[in-house]
C-alpha positions, -999 to 999 in steps of 0.1 A, spaced: 871 128 -454 837 113 -445 831 103 -409 794 103 -399 787 108 -436 784 84 -465 805 90 -497 785 91 -529 797 95 -565 777 120 -586 779 121 -624 781 157 -637 773 166 -672 792 196 -688 799 209 -722 830 220 -741 829 249 -765 844 230 -794 843 193 -785 807 188 -774 796 171 -742 818 157 -715 811 139 -681 830 137 -649 825 124 -614 828 142 -581 826 127 -546 803 143 -521 796 135 -485 760 129 -475 752 130 -438 738 98 -423 709 100 -399 718 79 -369 688 62 -353 706 43 -326 740 49 -310 757 33 -280 792 43 -268 811 23 -242 778 12 -228 776 -15 -201 743 -33 -196 733 -49 -164 705 -72 -151 702 -60 -115 738 -61 -103 751 -86 -129 771 -73 -158 756 -87 -190 773 -67 -218 803 -43 -215 819 -16 -236 792 -18 -263 798 8 -290 777 7 -322 757 29 -346 726 20 -366 717 44 -394 683 52 -407 671 26 -432 694 -2 -421 682 -37 -414 704 -52 -387 703 -87 -372 712 -93 -335 724 -129 -329 739 -148 -300 733 -179 -279 706 -181 -252 718 -161 -222 743 -141 -243 725 -108 -235 703 -102 -266 671 -97 -246 689 -74 -221 703 -54 -250 668 -50 -265 652 -41 -232 678 -13 -226 668 2 -260 631 6 -250 637 16 -214 628 -17 -197 664 -18 -182 683 14 -173 716 22 -190 738 25 -159 772 31 -176 783 47 -209 763 66 -235 732 57 -255 707 75 -277 676 62 -295 665 91 -318 664 122 -296 662 102 -264 692 99 -241 691 65 -225 715 74 -197 693 102 -184 660 87 -194 633 93 -167 605 69 -160 580 95 -172 599 96 -205 596 59 -213 561 60 -228 572 88 -252 603 68 -261 582 37 -269 559 58 -291 590 64 -313 596 26 -315 577 -2 -330 582 -34 -308 574 -68 -322 575 -97 -297 579 -134 -303 546 -143 -286 526 -115 -304 510 -101 -272 476 -95 -288 446 -89 -265 426 -122 -268 392 -107 -259 393 -80 -287 393 -83 -324 422 -71 -345 407 -36 -351 400 -32 -314 436 -43 -306 448 -15 -330 425 11 -315 436 2 -280 472 11 -289 462 43 -307 441 56 -279 468 47 -254 493 68 -274 471 99 -276 450 95 -308 415 109 -305 402 115 -341 381 84 -350 384 90 -388 422 93 -386 424 62 -365 403 42 -389 425 53 -418 457 45 -399 445 10 -389 435 3 -425 468 15 -438 490 -6 -415 469 -38 -420 471 -33 -457 509 -31 -455 511 -65 -440 484 -81 -462 459 -83 -434 434 -56 -444 404 -81 -445 412 -95 -410 402 -66 -389 371 -82 -374 388 -115 -366 399 -124 -331 435 -135 -324 425 -171 -318 409 -172 -353 442 -165 -370 473 -186 -376 506 -179 -360 519 -163 -391 488 -141 -394 491 -131 -357 527 -121 -363 518 -100 -393 492 -82 -371 519 -77 -344 541 -60 -371 512 -39 -382 506 -28 -346 543 -18 -344 538 5 -374 508 24 -360 528 54 -347 552 57 -377 582 46 -356 618 56 -363 630 22 -353 614 -13 -353 627 -36 -326 618 -72 -334 626 -98 -307 627 -132 -323 596 -125 -345 599 -159 -363 608 -179 -332 574 -196 -329 568 -201 -366 575 -229 -391 601 -223 -418 577 -214 -446 558 -190 -424 590 -175 -411 601 -167 -447 567 -150 -453 570 -129 -422 606 -120 -432 594 -108 -466 569 -85 -449 598 -70 -427 620 -67 -458 593 -47 -476 588 -24 -446 626 -19 -445 626 -10 -482 601 18 -475 628 35 -453 621 20 -418 651 9 -397 648 -26 -383 668 -43 -355 658 -80 -353 670 -105 -327 670 -140 -341 686 -174 -338 674 -186 -372 707 -185 -392 689 -200 -423 669 -168 -425 700 -146 -422 716 -165 -451 684 -162 -472 680 -125 -464 716 -113 -458 722 -80 -440 744 -64 -414 747 -87 -384 759 -80 -349 765 -107 -323 764 -109 -285 791 -131 -271 814 -132 -241 798 -100 -227 806 -81 -259 786 -69 -290 804 -69 -323 797 -70 -361 803 -103 -379 805 -113 -415 778 -137 -429 800 -168 -430 810 -164 -393 775 -163 -378 
């Protein structure tokens, strides 16, 4: 029986002494790598209970939507994952980090394992795109200029922005700025990308373009958790969906979002 494993069917080729070749299938269990796990977790804003008894697992390579009405707890859920809110009750792990016992001094190291994409981009307006990228790399311990140049070039190429390095944020469209924000999230090869309403300030066409970028990143093996209220995007790019509602978090099928 497969528990934290996925079951896969493998085709085996054999041979018979008198009747030639034959084939048969065997089932094997392949262990899933869990990137995010919460068990009976309760999430608070100060003294107010926001979400209770949250239990979920997200495996490496999954693309998961987080939906819910304004005030349902989506932002608090996200903030708990990157250490902005403490996990006061229950169990939680992001990669090798235990959210329940997370110390303030551990939070920068946790965030280096995450790529965080915000709705409002949070680019430094007085620096060009390359300088924005170098700022993050230096802040997370990079010192080798040649390696930094290569990494910046690589992530900008992944989002189709390789020629925009010397532009300032105000010279870019909203969609271009969001692509840059996604590139910034990739700088430290994160295990998990947390995208909080990344298309919330974009028009429908630009939202689709940004989603295609995220989809390609996911296909390369990255795990993505994306909060959104854009159900049209979910229908266009269907994937596993979890919902915050009535202080709970639960998985929903596409037609019920």
